[in-house]
C-alpha positions in Angstrom: -8.1 -13.0 6.7 -5.6 -10.8 4.9 -3.7 -10.2 8.1 -3.6 -14.0 8.7 -2.2 -14.5 5.2 0.5 -12.0 5.9 1.4 -13.6 9.2 2.2 -16.8 7.2 3.7 -15.2 4.1 4.8 -11.6 4.8 5.5 -10.9 1.1 2.2 -12.1 -0.4 1.7 -9.4 -3.1 -2.1 -9.7 -3.5 -2.7 -9.7 0.2 -0.5 -6.6 0.6 -2.3 -4.9 -2.3 -5.8 -5.6 -1.0 -4.9 -4.6 2.6 -3.2 -1.3 1.4 -6.3 -0.5 -0.6 -8.6 -1.3 2.3 -6.6 0.8 4.7 -6.8 3.7 2.2 -10.5 3.4 1.9 -10.9 3.4 5.7 -8.8 6.5 5.9 -5.8 4.9 7.5 -3.3 6.6 5.3 -0.2 5.9 7.3 -0.9 2.1 7.5 -1.7 2.1 3.8 1.5 3.9 2.9 3.5 1.5 5.1 1.9 -1.5 3.3 2.6 0.1 -0.1 6.2 0.6 0.7 6.6 -3.0 1.8 4.9 -4.1 -1.4 7.3 -1.9 -3.5 10.2 -3.6 -1.8 8.8 -7.0 -2.7 8.1 -5.9 -6.2 9.3 -2.5 -7.3 7.2 -2.8 -10.5 3.9 -3.3 -8.8 1.6 -0.7 -10.4 -1.2 -1.1 -7.8 1.2 -0.1 -5.0 2.4 2.9 -7.0 -1.1 4.1 -7.7 -2.3 3.7 -4.1 0.9 5.5 -2.8 0.3 8.3 -5.2 -3.3 8.7 -4.0 -2.1 8.7 -0.4 0.4 11.4 -1.2 -2.2 13.5 -3.0 -4.6 13.2 -0.1 -1.8 14.2 2.3 -1.1 17.3 0.1 2.3 16.0 -0.7 2.0 16.9 -4.4 5.7 17.0 -5.1 6.2 13.5 -3.9 3.2 12.2 -5.8 4.6 13.1 -9.2 
């Protein structure tokens, strides 16, 4: 359903947030990071995207980028 929403409206913030979080929980770090970066282009002040991206970077041992 989230993917269908994004096919219609590629910049739907809530759908991007939920899908990025879902991908993170499923261990798909690359896809989650990609979605977070899209979300941050849509809204650079989106706290959820920043938090998920920081978690991805920490899980990927990229501590310097996570800070």
